[in-house]
C-alpha positions as CSV (number, residue, x, y, z in Angstrom):
1,M,0.0,0.0,0.0
2,L,1.2,3.5,-0.8
3,S,1.6,6.2,1.8
4,H,-0.4,9.3,1.8
5,D,2.5,11.4,0.5
6,E,3.1,8.8,-2.2
7,R,-0.5,9.0,-3.3
8,I,-0.4,12.8,-3.6
9,G,2.8,12.4,-5.6
10,V,1.2,9.9,-8.0
11,A,-1.7,12.2,-8.5
12,R,0.5,15.3,-9.1
13,S,2.6,13.4,-11.6
14,A,-0.5,12.4,-13.5
15,V,-1.8,16.0,-13.5
16,D,1.5,17.2,-14.9
17,Y,1.5,14.6,-17.6
18,L,-2.1,15.2,-18.7
19,T,-1.8,18.9,-18.8
20,G,1.7,18.9,-20.3
21,R,0.7,17.6,-23.8
22,S,1.5,19.8,-26.7
23,G,0.7,20.4,-30.4
24,E,-1.6,17.9,-32.1
25,E,-1.6,15.7,-29.1
26,W,-4.5,17.7,-27.7
27,T,-6.9,16.7,-30.5
28,R,-6.0,13.0,-30.5
29,P,-9.0,10.8,-29.6
30,V,-8.8,8.7,-26.4
31,P,-10.3,5.3,-27.4
32,N,-10.7,4.2,-23.7
33,C,-13.1,7.2,-23.3
34,P,-15.3,7.4,-26.4
35,G,-16.0,10.9,-27.5
36,W,-13.0,12.4,-25.6
37,T,-9.8,13.9,-26.9
38,V,-6.7,14.2,-24.9
39,Y,-7.8,17.8,-24.1
40,N,-11.1,16.5,-22.8
41,A,-9.3,14.1,-20.5
42,A,-7.2,17.0,-19.1
43,V,-10.3,19.1,-18.7
44,H,-12.1,16.2,-16.9
45,V,-9.3,16.1,-14.4
46,G,-9.1,19.9,-13.9
47,R,-12.8,20.5,-13.6
48,G,-13.3,17.4,-11.5
49,S,-10.7,18.7,-9.1
50,V,-12.6,21.9,-8.6
51,I,-15.7,19.8,-7.6
52,W,-13.6,17.6,-5.3
53,H,-11.9,20.6,-3.7
54,R,-15.4,22.0,-2.8
55,T,-16.6,18.6,-1.6
56,L,-13.7,18.0,0.8
57,E,-14.5,21.3,2.4
58,C,-17.9,19.9,3.5
59,A,-18.4,18.1,6.8
60,P,-19.2,14.4,6.8
61,G,-22.9,13.8,6.6
62,D,-23.6,17.2,5.0
63,P,-26.8,16.6,2.9
64,T,-25.9,19.5,0.6
65,A,-22.3,18.5,-0.1
66,R,-22.9,16.8,-3.5
67,D,-25.1,19.6,-4.9
68,V,-22.8,22.4,-3.6
69,A,-19.8,20.7,-5.2
70,L,-21.4,20.0,-8.5
71,A,-22.6,23.6,-8.6
72,A,-19.0,24.8,-8.3
73,G,-18.1,22.8,-11.4
74,E,-21.0,24.0,-13.4
75,G,-20.0,27.6,-13.0
76,L,-16.6,27.1,-14.7
77,P,-15.8,28.5,-18.2
78,S,-15.0,26.3,-21.2
79,G,-11.9,26.4,-23.3
80,V,-9.6,26.7,-20.3
81,E,-5.8,26.7,-20.9
82,P,-4.0,23.6,-19.7
83,A,-1.9,25.6,-17.2
84,E,-5.1,26.7,-15.5
85,L,-6.4,23.2,-15.4
86,A,-3.2,22.1,-13.7
87,R,-3.6,24.9,-11.2
88,W,-7.1,23.8,-10.4
89,A,-6.0,20.2,-9.9
90,H,-2.9,21.0,-7.8
91,A,-5.0,23.3,-5.6
92,A,-7.2,20.4,-4.7
93,L,-4.2,18.2,-4.1
94,D,-2.7,20.9,-1.8
95,A,-5.9,20.8,0.2
96,M,-5.8,17.0,0.5
97,S,-2.1,16.9,1.6
98,V,-2.3,18.9,4.8
99,D,-3.7,16.3,7.2
100,E,-4.6,12.8,6.0
101,A,-6.7,12.1,9.2
102,R,-8.9,15.2,8.9
103,S,-12.6,14.3,8.5
104,C,-14.5,15.6,5.6
105,F,-17.3,14.6,3.2
106,H,-16.4,11.8,0.7
107,H,-18.8,10.6,-2.0
108,H,-17.5,7.0,-2.0
109,A,-17.7,6.6,1.8
110,A,-20.7,5.3,3.7
111,G,-22.7,8.3,4.8
112,G,-20.1,10.6,3.3
113,A,-17.8,10.2,6.3
114,G,-14.3,10.2,4.8
115,T,-10.9,11.8,5.3
116,L,-8.4,13.8,3.3
117,G,-6.4,10.6,3.2
118,M,-9.2,8.9,1.4
119,W,-9.4,11.8,-1.1
120,A,-5.7,11.4,-1.8
121,W,-6.2,7.7,-2.4
122,H,-9.1,8.5,-4.7
123,A,-7.0,11.1,-6.7
124,A,-4.1,8.7,-7.1
125,S,-6.4,6.0,-8.4
126,E,-8.6,8.0,-10.8
127,F,-5.9,10.4,-12.1
128,G,-3.7,7.3,-12.6
129,V,-6.3,5.6,-14.7
130,H,-6.8,8.7,-16.9
131,R,-3.1,9.0,-17.3
132,I,-3.1,5.4,-18.7
133,D,-6.0,6.3,-21.0
134,V,-3.9,9.1,-22.5
135,E,-0.6,7.1,-22.5
136,Q,-2.4,4.4,-24.5
137,A,-4.0,7.0,-26.9
138,L,-0.6,8.5,-27.6
139,G,1.3,5.3,-27.8
140,H,3.4,6.1,-24.7
141,E,4.8,3.5,-22.4
142,L,2.6,3.0,-19.3
143,S,4.2,4.6,-16.3
144,M,2.1,3.0,-13.5
145,T,4.1,0.6,-11.4
146,D,2.7,-2.7,-10.0
147,E,2.6,-1.2,-6.5
148,Q,0.7,1.9,-7.7
149,A,-1.8,-0.2,-9.6
150,A,-2.3,-2.6,-6.7
151,D,-3.0,0.4,-4.5
152,A,-5.5,1.7,-7.0
153,V,-7.2,-1.7,-7.3
154,S,-7.5,-1.8,-3.5
155,Y,-9.3,1.6,-3.6
156,V,-11.7,0.6,-6.4
157,C,-12.6,-2.6,-4.6
158,G,-12.8,-1.1,-1.2
159,F,-14.7,2.1,-1.9
160,V,-15.7,3.0,-5.5
161,L,-17.5,-0.1,-6.7
162,P,-19.2,-0.8,-3.3
163,A,-20.5,2.8,-3.3
164,M,-21.8,2.3,-6.9
165,S,-23.4,-0.9,-5.7
166,R,-25.3,1.0,-3.0
167,V,-26.3,3.8,-5.3
168,T,-27.7,1.5,-8.0
169,G,-29.1,-1.1,-5.6
170,E,-27.2,-3.8,-7.5
171,N,-25.6,-6.7,-5.7
172,P,-23.5,-8.4,-8.4
173,G,-22.1,-11.2,-6.2
174,V,-18.6,-11.9,-4.8
175,V,-15.3,-11.7,-6.7
176,E,-12.0,-12.9,-5.3
177,I,-9.1,-11.1,-6.9
178,E,-5.5,-12.2,-6.8
179,L,-3.0,-9.7,-8.0
180,Q,0.1,-11.2,-9.6
181,I,3.0,-9.3,-8.1
182,D,6.2,-10.4,-6.2
183,R,4.0,-11.1,-3.2
184,P,0.6,-11.9,-4.5
185,Q,-2.2,-9.8,-3.0
186,R,-5.7,-11.1,-2.5
187,L,-8.8,-8.8,-2.5
188,R,-12.5,-9.3,-2.2
189,L,-15.3,-7.5,-4.0
190,G,-18.8,-7.9,-2.6
191,D,-20.2,-9.6,0.5
192,G,-20.9,-13.3,0.9
193,P,-19.5,-16.6,2.4
194,S,-17.6,-17.6,-0.8
195,G,-16.5,-16.2,-4.1
196,D,-18.6,-16.6,-7.2
197,V,-15.6,-16.0,-9.5
198,T,-11.9,-15.7,-9.0
199,V,-10.0,-13.1,-11.0
200,T,-6.2,-13.3,-11.5
201,G,-3.9,-10.9,-13.3
202,R,-1.3,-8.2,-13.1
203,P,-2.4,-5.2,-11.1
204,V,-2.6,-2.7,-14.0
205,E,-4.6,-5.1,-16.2
206,V,-7.0,-5.8,-13.4
207,L,-7.4,-2.1,-12.8
208,L,-8.1,-1.5,-16.4
209,A,-10.7,-4.3,-16.4
210,L,-12.4,-2.9,-13.3
211,W,-12.9,0.4,-15.1
212,G,-14.2,-1.2,-18.2
213,R,-11.0,-0.5,-20.2
214,P,-9.5,-2.9,-22.8
215,H,-7.1,-5.3,-21.0
216,S,-5.3,-8.5,-21.4
217,G,-4.0,-11.4,-19.3
218,V,-6.8,-11.4,-16.8
219,D,-7.9,-15.0,-16.1
220,L,-11.4,-15.8,-14.8
221,D,-12.5,-19.0,-12.9
222,G,-16.2,-19.3,-12.0
223,D,-19.3,-17.3,-12.8
224,T,-18.0,-14.7,-15.2
225,A,-21.3,-12.9,-15.3
226,V,-20.7,-11.7,-11.7
227,W,-17.4,-10.1,-12.8
228,D,-19.1,-8.5,-15.8
229,R,-21.9,-7.0,-13.6
230,W,-19.3,-5.3,-11.3
231,R,-17.5,-3.9,-14.3
232,Q,-20.7,-2.5,-15.7
233,L,-21.6,-0.5,-12.5
234,P,-19.6,2.7,-13.3
235,G,-21.5,3.1,-16.6
236,I,-24.8,2.7,-14.7
237,A,-24.1,4.7,-11.6
238,L,-22.3,7.8,-12.9
239,Q,-20.8,9.1,-16.2
240,F,-19.5,12.6,-17.0
241,G,-19.7,14.1,-20.4
242,A,-16.9,15.4,-22.5
243,W,-16.3,18.8,-20.9
244,D,-14.5,21.2,-23.2
């Protein structure tokens, strides 16, 4: 597992990569996110950071937190320069980095009760996936390490997908995940006495699979429909458009 500071560092590096593209790279399509260009991916991270920044200022259990945060994003201009997008994202990361134990609202926590540490974990995971999206779109070598990918998979399984399960009322079943790294790591997705399907693969490929991205080398043993239902939840629970 990464430390709080390491997660902030992963997120900052992803921001700098995404907002640091140049020339015709901005207009290149991102196949992992249909309808997006590289610029749209950078805008998603920048505008999303403004929403997150406003959210983490809200107290746990604040019933207005989601609406207040989304309103902050809706008021932003379009056609923002990459340097400004980077400033928005780094400002949110600055706010997350001060005290990892500080309580705040978190949209992937039960009842909204989270911490700045959870937000840093969220940022490292989501920004890291969008960095992969753009790296693949531009034909760049993937930069995410096995340790970083395993940390992101742990976050998705521990918070993101369970939250989406609660929101949608879906209960896909139980997935046992074994990440193939030097010291294999086992994770569980869903509640139940035993796993319906076992998933084995390298951390980055499992991470891509969990987010519905193209992947390879992920082996399934058991009821594959359970795995598919979990992977479909992000598209059912929440999707952002291609902000410009």
